[in-house]
C-alpha positions as CSV (number, residue, x, y, z in Angstrom):
1,M,28.6,11.8,-28.1
2,K,31.0,9.2,-27.1
3,T,28.5,7.8,-24.4
4,L,25.8,7.7,-27.2
5,Y,28.2,5.8,-29.4
6,L,29.0,3.2,-26.8
7,I,25.4,2.9,-26.0
8,Y,24.9,2.3,-29.8
9,R,27.6,-0.3,-29.9
10,S,26.4,-2.2,-26.9
11,C,23.0,-2.5,-27.9
12,S,23.6,-3.4,-31.6
13,K,25.4,-6.5,-30.3
14,H,22.6,-7.8,-28.4
15,F,19.7,-6.2,-30.4
16,V,17.0,-9.2,-30.0
17,R,17.5,-9.5,-26.6
18,E,17.1,-5.6,-26.1
19,I,13.7,-6.2,-27.8
20,F,12.9,-9.0,-25.8
21,L,13.6,-7.0,-22.4
22,I,11.5,-4.3,-23.7
23,F,8.5,-6.5,-24.3
24,Q,9.3,-8.5,-21.0
25,I,9.4,-5.2,-19.1
26,T,6.2,-4.1,-20.9
27,V,4.1,-7.1,-19.9
28,V,5.5,-6.7,-16.3
29,I,4.3,-3.2,-15.7
30,I,0.9,-4.0,-16.9
31,L,0.6,-6.9,-14.7
32,L,1.5,-5.0,-11.7
33,N,-0.6,-1.9,-12.5
34,T,-3.4,-4.6,-12.7
35,A,-2.7,-5.8,-9.5
36,I,-2.0,-2.6,-7.8
37,T,-5.1,-0.5,-9.1
38,P,-7.7,-2.1,-6.8
39,F,-5.6,-1.6,-3.6
40,V,-4.8,2.3,-4.8
41,N,-8.6,3.2,-5.5
42,A,-9.7,1.3,-2.3
43,Y,-7.3,3.6,-0.5
44,R,-8.4,6.7,-2.6
45,V,-12.3,5.7,-1.7
46,E,-11.6,5.2,1.9
47,R,-9.5,8.4,2.1
48,V,-12.1,10.7,0.8
49,I,-15.1,9.0,2.4
50,S,-13.4,9.3,5.8
51,D,-12.6,13.2,5.0
52,G,-15.7,14.3,3.5
53,M,-18.6,12.4,5.0
54,P,-19.8,13.8,8.5
55,E,-19.8,11.8,11.4
56,N,-23.4,12.5,11.9
57,A,-24.8,10.9,8.8
58,A,-25.8,7.7,7.4
59,Y,-26.0,6.2,3.9
60,Y,-28.9,4.5,2.5
61,S,-28.3,1.8,-0.2
62,R,-31.3,0.5,-2.3
63,P,-31.6,-2.4,-4.3
64,T,-30.7,-1.9,-8.0
65,F,-33.7,-3.9,-9.5
66,Y,-37.4,-2.7,-8.2
67,G,-40.9,-4.0,-8.6
68,E,-43.4,-2.2,-10.8
69,Q,-45.2,-0.7,-7.8
70,E,-42.1,0.6,-6.3
71,K,-40.8,2.4,-9.2
72,D,-44.0,4.7,-9.1
73,T,-43.2,5.7,-5.4
74,D,-40.4,8.0,-4.0
75,P,-38.2,5.9,-2.0
76,F,-36.8,8.7,-0.4
77,G,-39.9,10.6,0.9
78,I,-40.0,8.9,4.2
79,F,-36.7,10.4,5.1
80,E,-37.8,13.9,4.3
81,A,-40.8,13.1,6.6
82,D,-38.7,12.2,9.6
83,D,-37.9,15.1,11.9
84,R,-34.4,13.5,13.1
85,V,-33.2,13.8,9.5
86,A,-32.2,17.3,8.3
87,S,-31.4,16.8,4.7
88,V,-31.5,13.9,2.0
89,C,-28.5,14.3,-0.6
90,L,-29.1,12.7,-4.1
91,T,-27.1,12.8,-7.2
92,Y,-27.8,11.5,-10.7
93,R,-25.4,10.8,-13.7
94,T,-26.5,11.7,-17.1
95,H,-25.3,13.3,-20.2
96,G,-26.2,16.5,-22.5
97,K,-24.8,19.2,-24.1
98,V,-23.6,22.4,-22.5
99,N,-23.6,25.2,-25.2
100,G,-23.7,22.5,-28.0
101,Q,-20.7,20.6,-26.3
102,E,-21.4,16.8,-25.7
103,T,-20.7,16.5,-21.8
104,D,-21.0,14.2,-18.9
105,I,-23.4,15.8,-16.5
106,I,-23.8,15.1,-12.8
107,L,-27.0,16.3,-11.4
108,Y,-27.3,17.1,-7.5
109,N,-30.4,17.9,-5.4
110,K,-30.7,20.9,-3.2
111,G,-29.9,18.8,0.1
112,M,-26.5,17.6,-1.5
113,F,-25.4,21.0,-2.7
114,E,-26.0,23.0,0.4
115,H,-24.7,20.3,3.0
116,F,-21.4,19.9,1.0
117,S,-21.1,23.5,0.1
118,S,-18.4,24.2,2.9
119,V,-16.6,21.1,1.4
120,L,-16.7,22.7,-2.2
121,K,-15.6,25.8,-0.9
122,S,-12.6,24.4,0.8
123,G,-11.1,23.3,-2.3
124,K,-10.5,25.3,-5.7
125,W,-14.4,25.0,-6.4
126,T,-16.9,28.2,-6.3
127,Y,-20.1,27.2,-5.0
128,D,-23.7,28.3,-5.7
129,T,-27.1,26.6,-5.4
130,S,-28.2,28.4,-8.8
131,G,-25.0,28.1,-10.6
132,I,-22.9,25.1,-12.6
133,I,-19.6,24.0,-11.8
134,L,-17.6,22.9,-14.9
135,N,-14.1,21.2,-15.0
136,A,-11.5,23.2,-16.0
137,A,-11.5,21.7,-19.7
138,L,-14.9,22.5,-20.2
139,R,-14.5,25.9,-18.7
140,K,-11.5,26.7,-21.0
141,Y,-13.6,25.6,-23.7
142,M,-16.4,27.4,-23.0
143,G,-14.6,30.9,-22.1
144,G,-17.5,32.6,-21.3
145,H,-19.7,33.1,-17.9
146,K,-23.0,31.7,-19.0
147,A,-23.8,28.1,-20.1
148,T,-27.0,26.9,-21.7
149,V,-27.5,23.4,-20.6
150,D,-29.7,20.9,-22.1
151,V,-30.0,17.4,-21.0
152,A,-32.0,14.4,-22.5
153,D,-31.5,10.7,-21.6
154,G,-34.9,9.1,-21.6
155,A,-35.4,9.5,-17.9
156,I,-35.3,13.5,-17.6
157,T,-35.3,16.1,-20.1
158,F,-34.7,20.0,-19.5
159,G,-32.9,23.1,-20.4
160,C,-31.8,26.1,-18.7
161,E,-29.1,28.6,-18.7
162,Y,-26.6,28.8,-15.6
163,D,-23.5,30.7,-14.4
164,I,-20.4,29.3,-15.2
165,L,-18.6,29.1,-11.6
166,G,-15.2,27.9,-10.3
167,T,-12.7,25.2,-12.0
168,A,-11.6,21.9,-10.9
169,N,-8.6,19.6,-10.9
170,G,-7.5,16.4,-10.0
171,K,-7.0,17.1,-6.1
172,D,-10.6,18.6,-6.0
173,I,-13.2,16.1,-4.3
174,V,-16.8,15.7,-6.0
175,Y,-19.2,13.9,-3.9
176,S,-20.8,11.1,-6.0
177,I,-23.4,8.0,-5.1
178,D,-22.8,5.3,-7.6
179,A,-25.6,2.7,-8.1
180,G,-24.4,-0.9,-6.4
181,G,-25.0,-4.3,-7.9
182,S,-28.1,-6.4,-8.2
183,T,-28.4,-6.8,-4.1
184,P,-28.6,-3.7,-1.8
185,E,-24.8,-2.8,-1.0
186,T,-22.8,0.2,-0.3
187,S,-21.1,1.9,-3.5
188,Q,-18.7,4.7,-3.4
189,L,-19.8,8.1,-1.6
190,G,-16.9,10.3,-2.1
191,V,-14.7,9.9,-4.9
192,N,-11.5,12.0,-6.2
193,F,-12.5,14.0,-9.5
194,E,-10.3,12.2,-11.5
195,Y,-11.7,8.9,-10.1
196,I,-15.1,10.0,-11.3
197,R,-13.5,10.6,-14.7
198,N,-12.0,7.1,-14.6
199,T,-15.2,5.4,-13.7
200,S,-17.5,7.2,-16.2
201,P,-18.3,4.5,-19.1
202,D,-17.7,5.9,-22.7
203,H,-17.0,9.5,-21.2
204,T,-16.5,12.7,-22.8
205,P,-13.3,15.0,-21.8
206,F,-15.8,17.3,-20.0
207,L,-17.9,17.1,-16.8
208,A,-20.7,19.5,-15.5
209,I,-22.2,19.4,-11.8
210,I,-25.5,20.9,-12.0
211,P,-27.8,21.4,-9.2
212,F,-31.5,20.1,-9.9
213,D,-34.5,19.1,-8.5
214,I,-34.2,15.5,-8.3
215,E,-37.0,14.8,-6.0
216,G,-39.8,16.6,-8.5
217,S,-39.0,13.5,-11.0
218,S,-40.4,10.3,-9.8
219,D,-38.4,8.5,-13.1
220,L,-35.4,9.9,-11.8
221,L,-35.7,9.0,-8.4
222,S,-36.3,5.5,-9.5
223,S,-32.4,5.6,-10.8
224,V,-30.9,6.8,-8.1
225,G,-28.8,4.2,-6.2
226,G,-28.8,5.6,-2.8
227,A,-28.6,8.9,-0.7
228,V,-26.9,10.4,2.2
229,L,-29.0,11.3,5.4
230,V,-27.6,13.9,7.6
231,M,-28.7,14.1,10.9
232,R,-30.2,17.0,12.9
233,E,-27.9,18.4,15.4
234,G,-27.8,16.3,18.6
235,V,-29.2,13.0,16.9
236,D,-26.7,10.4,16.7
237,A,-26.9,8.4,13.3
238,G,-25.7,5.3,15.1
239,N,-28.4,5.4,17.4
240,Y,-30.7,6.4,14.5
241,I,-29.8,3.3,12.6
242,S,-30.1,0.6,15.5
243,G,-33.5,2.0,16.7
244,L,-35.0,1.1,13.4
245,P,-37.2,-1.8,12.8
246,D,-35.7,-4.1,9.9
247,D,-38.4,-3.6,7.8
248,T,-38.6,0.0,7.8
249,Y,-36.8,0.8,4.5
250,N,-36.4,-1.3,1.3
251,G,-32.7,-1.1,1.6
252,H,-29.9,-0.8,4.0
253,L,-28.4,1.9,6.3
254,Y,-24.9,2.3,7.0
255,L,-22.6,4.4,9.0
256,R,-19.4,6.0,7.7
257,S,-17.2,3.5,8.9
258,D,-19.6,0.7,7.3
259,L,-19.2,2.5,4.3
260,S,-15.7,2.7,4.2
261,A,-15.0,-1.1,5.0
262,N,-17.6,-2.1,2.2
263,S,-16.2,0.1,-0.2
264,R,-12.9,-1.1,0.4
265,K,-14.4,-4.8,0.4
266,R,-16.3,-4.2,-2.9
267,L,-13.4,-2.9,-4.6
268,I,-10.7,-5.2,-3.8
269,G,-13.2,-8.2,-4.1
270,T,-13.9,-7.0,-7.8
271,Y,-10.6,-7.5,-8.7
272,K,-9.5,-10.3,-6.4
273,I,-8.8,-12.7,-9.2
274,D,-7.3,-10.6,-11.5
275,A,-5.0,-9.2,-8.8
276,L,-3.6,-12.3,-7.4
277,L,-3.1,-13.8,-11.0
278,S,-1.3,-10.6,-11.9
279,I,0.7,-10.6,-8.7
280,L,2.0,-14.2,-9.3
281,L,2.9,-13.3,-12.8
282,A,4.5,-10.0,-12.2
283,V,6.6,-11.6,-9.7
284,S,7.9,-14.4,-11.9
285,S,8.6,-11.9,-14.6
286,V,10.4,-9.6,-12.1
287,F,12.8,-12.8,-11.2
288,G,13.4,-12.8,-14.9
289,I,14.1,-9.2,-15.6
290,S,16.5,-8.9,-12.6
291,G,18.6,-12.2,-13.8
292,Y,18.8,-11.0,-17.2
293,T,20.0,-7.3,-15.9
294,Y,22.5,-9.0,-13.7
295,L,23.9,-11.1,-16.8
296,K,24.0,-8.2,-18.5
297,T,25.7,-6.3,-16.2
298,K,28.4,-8.6,-16.0
299,A,28.8,-9.1,-19.5
300,L,29.2,-5.2,-19.5
301,Q,31.5,-5.1,-17.0
302,K,34.1,-7.2,-18.7
303,Q,34.4,-4.5,-21.3
304,M,35.3,-1.8,-18.8
305,G,38.9,-2.7,-19.4
306,I,38.6,-1.6,-23.0
307,Y,36.8,1.6,-21.9
308,K,39.3,2.5,-19.4
309,I,42.1,2.2,-22.1
310,C,40.0,4.4,-24.4
311,G,39.9,7.0,-21.7
312,C,36.6,6.5,-20.1
313,R,36.2,7.1,-16.4
314,N,33.9,5.2,-14.0
315,T,31.2,7.9,-14.5
316,T,31.1,7.5,-18.2
317,Y,30.9,3.6,-17.7
318,A,28.1,4.2,-15.3
319,K,26.4,6.5,-17.8
320,I,26.7,3.9,-20.6
321,I,24.7,1.1,-18.4
322,L,22.3,3.5,-16.5
323,M,21.0,5.1,-19.8
324,T,20.9,2.1,-21.8
325,D,18.6,0.3,-19.3
326,L,16.4,3.9,-18.7
327,I,16.0,4.0,-22.2
328,L,14.8,0.5,-22.4
329,V,12.1,1.2,-19.4
330,A,11.0,4.6,-21.0
331,V,10.1,2.8,-24.3
332,S,8.2,-0.1,-22.1
333,S,6.4,2.5,-19.8
334,L,5.1,4.3,-22.9
335,L,3.8,0.9,-24.3
336,A,2.5,-0.3,-21.2
337,F,0.7,3.2,-20.9
338,S,-0.7,2.9,-24.2
339,L,-1.9,-0.8,-23.3
340,R,-2.7,-0.5,-19.7
341,N,-6.3,-1.1,-19.9
342,V,-6.0,-4.1,-22.1
343,I,-6.6,-6.4,-19.0
344,V,-10.4,-5.8,-18.3
345,L,-10.6,-5.3,-14.4
346,G,-14.4,-5.6,-14.2
347,E,-15.1,-1.8,-14.1
348,G,-13.4,1.3,-14.4
349,N,-9.8,2.1,-15.4
350,D,-6.7,2.2,-13.6
351,S,-5.5,5.3,-11.7
352,R,-2.3,7.2,-12.7
353,A,-1.1,6.7,-9.2
354,S,-1.0,2.8,-9.7
355,F,0.6,3.2,-12.8
356,L,3.6,5.1,-11.7
357,I,4.0,2.9,-8.5
358,S,4.2,0.1,-11.2
359,V,6.9,1.9,-13.2
360,G,9.1,2.9,-10.0
361,F,9.0,-0.6,-8.7
362,I,10.5,-1.8,-12.3
363,V,13.0,1.1,-12.5
364,F,14.4,0.2,-9.1
365,I,14.6,-3.6,-10.0
366,C,16.3,-2.7,-13.5
367,I,18.6,-0.2,-12.1
368,S,19.8,-1.3,-8.6
369,P,21.9,-4.3,-9.6
370,I,23.7,-2.1,-12.2
371,I,24.6,0.7,-9.5
372,L,25.8,-2.3,-7.3
373,T,27.9,-3.4,-10.0
374,V,29.2,-0.2,-11.1
375,V,30.3,0.5,-7.2
376,S,31.9,-2.7,-7.0
377,A,33.7,-2.3,-10.3
378,R,35.3,0.7,-8.7
379,R,37.5,-1.5,-6.3
380,L,39.0,-3.5,-9.4
381,S,42.5,-4.1,-9.4
382,F,44.6,-3.0,-12.8
383,S,45.1,-6.9,-13.5
384,E,41.4,-7.3,-12.9
385,L,40.8,-4.6,-15.3
386,L,43.0,-6.0,-18.1
387,Y,41.6,-9.3,-17.5
388,F,37.9,-7.9,-17.8
389,G,39.1,-6.1,-21.0
390,D,40.7,-9.2,-22.7
């Protein structure tokens, strides 16, 4: 109680400055979060690609815009007719209802499910080509073992019943291919489950992953942005790509190493201007916070003599300062968390990792000068204590 009272007395004398500091810390956390997000996402995408995509595979990226004639053809049929290709893995994102609940849905073709079954099994997923995989939130909502799925988004309509299989959490890996930009480019192949949820525009809290015959719907195929080609045993993916004439496919083929580099370049390039501006503003603001924290610490240090006379120990003095600043940082972090997406980065939202890194850095900046001052204050002589307490 004594510590809380002293904190109250200290803050009440500098109320306006404390409010200003909360505002400043909030802005800095948002700016740092904006700056760090693309690098965290790039690391995550690269890590999942390198762990999930086999060496003996290639990624085919198609143009986003097509001519009328191209829309009526199967863009992936040429791969299925190639003896060197074992399977063509496709995915399609849509929405629908699972037992009446609005849900984001990712449809996978048979090749995708068959090839990545071992990867799905290695996590906390259960796998079956005739089943449906639901995220933990939707599985808990459903509560049963059967799910009636209805999908209708203009390109495809179907309704059927599936067994509910497995659960998912933030560490589970879901393989997804998102369409690229207006020119052929490599998009994310494998992404963390949490990252899929963050990049879903206007998404619901629920996600269902369902096997589906994508190749059987020409309208659906025209909307698929890319494919993973799994080579047959003994076929080198690099030699396969290098041996093809340039005009063989209406798109581009990439190895895993190319996919990783292009995904990293795309993610960081998308946010480059925002990131640089945010870093510059954040650095200048950090200097302001550090300077203010130092001056505030020196001012509080002058009260140490009075606190000593009142019976406060060094530990109590440290608690007063540390708890005060931790409260300010906590309030600022809550505000920043609610406003963290106010700066639009071009696509998707930030990740929890980038936000925690930003908050941790600010806590270090705010707390380290205080700790150093408290440590040095323990060596003050009695006359200095009287002087500071005067």
